[in-house]
N, C-alpha and C positions, 0 to 999 in steps of 0.2 A: 504493500500500500504506500509506503513512504517513497519507494522508487517511482511508482506511478505518479504520485503527487509532484515529485521533483521534476519528472519529465514534462508533466503538464505545465508546471511553472516556467520551466525553461522554454517550452514552446511558446507560451504566452509572451514572455520577454522578447523572444526572437521576432514575433509578429509585431510587437510594439516598436522595436528598433527598426524594422522594415518599413512600417508606416511613417515613422518619424523622418525617414530619408528616402521616401519613395520616388521623388523627382530625381534625386542623385542616382538612383538605381534603375531608371527607365532604360529601355533599349535605345541605343544611340539614335536610331531613326526618329524617335519621338522628341529628341532634344533639339532637333533642327527645324521643327515646324512651329508656327505661332501658337502661343498659349491658348488662343481661341479655338484651336483644333484638338486640344487635349480634353479628356474627361477629368474634371477636377472636383473633389469633394468639398462641400462648403457648409458653413454653419449659419443658419438663419437666426437672426437676433442673438448674435454670439455672446453678448454680455449679460443676457437675461438669466443669470444663475445666482445673482446676488441682489435681491430686491429690498429696498428700504421701506420698512413698514411704517416709519414715522412720516413719510412724505405723502403728499396728496396724490390722488389718482389722476392720471393723465388720460387714460382711455380704458374701455370704450365710453362714448359720450353718455349713454344711459346710466352707467355706474358713476361716472364723474359727477353728474348732477346730484346724486344722492350722497356723495362722499362726506360732505360737511356734517350732515345730520346723522349718518349711520356708519361712520368710518370704522368703529370697533367691529362691527358685523361684516362690513363689505371688504375691507382690506385683506383679510386672510383668504377670502374667496378669489379676489383679484390676483393675489400672489400665486395661488394654485394654478390659475389659468394664464398668468403672465410669465411664469417661470418656464422658459423654452429650452434651457440647457441645464445640465448638472455639472459638467466639467468646466474648469476655468480655462483661460486662453492657452496657457502652456500645455495643459492636458489635451485640449482640442488639437493643438499643433502636433503633439506626439501621436494623436489618433489619426493623423493624416489630413486634417482640414487645411486647406490653402486659400479658401475664400471666406471672408468674415463680413457679415452684414452687421453694421454698427450704427446705432441710433443715438443721437446726442440731444440733450436738453439743457437749458439753463435753469437755475433755481432763482425765483424772485428775490429771496433773501440772501443770495450769495452771488459772487462774481465767478465762482467755479463752475465747471461744466461736468455733467454727469451723463452716464449712459442710462437709457430708460427702456422699459417695455411695460407700460401700464403704471408702474411706479418708478421713481428715480432709483438708480443703483448707485452704489458708493465706490465703484472702481474707476481707475484712470488708466489710460493706454500705456502699457509697458510691454514691449516684445524683446526681451533680452535673449530669448530663445534663438534668434536668428544667428547670433555670433557663434553658436555651437553647431549650426546646421547650414553651412555656407553655400550649399547648392540648392537649398529650398527657396522658392519664391512665393510670397504671399500676396493676396489681393485684398486690400482693406477698402471696403465700400461704405463711406459715410453718407447717411441719408436720413430722411424723416426727422429733420431738425425741428425742435419745439422751443418756443420762448427764448430764442437766441437773437441778440442784437448784432448789428454789423460789426461792432468792435469785438464781440465774442467770436464771430466767424474768423476775423483777422487773427485774434489771439490763438485760436485753435489751429488754424492752418500754419501759423508761424511756429507753434509748438511742434507740430508734426514734422515740418521741414527740418527743424533743428534736431529733433529726436532721431530721425532716420538718415538725414544728411545724404551722403553719397550713395546710400543704398536705394534711393528713390529712382525709379525708372521714369524717364521723361516720356510724354506723349508725342505724337499721336499713334505711331505704328506699333501694333501689338508685337512684342518681341518673342523670340523662341527662348527656351532655357539656355541654349548655347550662347545667344546674344547676351542674356543676363549674366551668365557666368563670366564671360570675357570682359564685361564692363563693371562687374561687382554689384549689379543691381539685385536686390532681393524683395523690393516692395513696389507694388503698383498701388497707387493711392487715388481712389475714386472719391470725388467730393461733389455731391449732387446739389450744388447751389450756384445758380447762374451769376450771382453777384461776385463770385470769386473766380479769378482767372489767373493761372500760373502754369508755367511750362511743365511742372512736375505733378500737377493736379489733374487727373483724368476726369472726364465728365461722368455723369451717372451711368451705371451699367444696367442694361435692360434686365428686368426681373419678371419672369412669368409667374404671376400670382393668381391662383384659382379663386381665392376668397371663398372657400367652401369647407365645410366640416366633414363631408363624406369623401373618403379616399377614392371611391370610384369616380366621383365627379372631378376630383383633382386630376386623375389620370386622363379622363376624357378631355378636360381643358388642355392639358399638356400635349396630348396627341393632336388636338385641333391647332394649337400653336405651331407645331412642327410642320403642318401642311402649308403654313404661310412662308413668306420669304425669311430665310435665316438672317439674323442680325449680322452686320458686317464684322463686328468686333467681338469682344467678350460678352457673354449673356448667361443668364441663370434660369434654370428650371427649378421652381420651388416645390418641394414635396410637403411643405408645411400645411397643416390643417388650420382653418380659421374659425374661431367661435366668437359670437358677439355677446352683448350683455344679456340678452334673453337666454342664450345657451347656458351662460354661467349660473344664472338664477334657476334654470330648469334642472341642471345637473349639479346640485349643491354638494353632493357627496363624491363627485368625480373630479378629475383634474386633466389638464392638458397632457400631462405625461401618460396617464392611463389611456386616454383616447388615442394618442399618437402611437404608443407601443402596440396597441391592438391593431392599428392600421398598417404598421410597418411591413408585415409579410406581403401584403398585396402591393404596397408601394415598391418594395425591393424586387418583386417579380417584374414590375415594369422596368426598373433600372437595368436588370439583367438582359432585357430585350433591346437595349439601346446600343449605340456605337459612337465612337469619336470620329473626327474627321472634318471635312469641309463641305460635304454634300448637304442638301436641303434637310435630310432626315437626321443628321448628326446632332449630338448634344455637346455641351461644353461644361459649364459649371452646374452641378446639381446640389442644391442646398436643402437641409432638413433640420428638424428639432431633435434634441436629445442625442446628439452625435457622440460616437465613441462607445456606445453601449451594445452595438450589434455589428453586423457585417456591412453596414452602410458604406464606409470608406473603401473597404476591400472590393466590394461589388462595383463601385465606380471606377477605381483605379484599374481594375481588371479589364475595363473597356478599352484601355490603351494597350492593345496587343496587335500582333502582326496581321491577324485576320481582319480586324476592324479598322485598321489605320488607313490614312489617306493614300 
């Protein structure tokens, strides 16, 4: 029994190490094509693992309107449905995630910026991980800004540029991994705000969002999107389920995690049917909730193989 447990532990550690450096270990063929032609695992609402129960509700609107009167009752419910991840950013990176959907909000009583999903979170951006994995490239997509002034946008973008410095890949041409390695680039920084323009800030990345709680409807939506013209650059197929205020109140004893994990077998079956490449039917980034707890990353990375390649 001890030997079996040791073998299982070693196997799990080997899988984690493989996922942590999966870009470095890709077949050379896939290091020479644009990142938009790779299949890349992504984290939807990546910072929604640390929610601040003392902060006011930001969304959904129906719950927000009741928050001042019934915060003690409502905030635990919103936390259950607003928590979209369990692993922190470093753990998500180790689990193979290379795209991160990041939502930023200001706080009326503070000049600081916080990540949010329904509630403000208390984390700040720190990706020290990159220095230990020099051949891995991450895509940071900043979007859904709330209660932010022009000065706060300036402060945030200046912080990001100072933080990542020479690791930032300039726009507009989507690079290959080989391009990034040769130039020392490790970060593509998408900032979805038209008032901000900078050579190293990429525009918003198209996100296919079904806005539905039924996984069958999510799959149907994604298949319909695939029939349309493929976006020219990077794009995301979102596997995340969406529940509104009515759903939260209807399923008081449930949570986003419970609903998501129940849906994952069907969603991952869809993933396994996809392929990477440049043709109309190919996928690029696939993002989901509660990443790193099943075969989500492995199934997506596996799409980058000789049979499915461009």
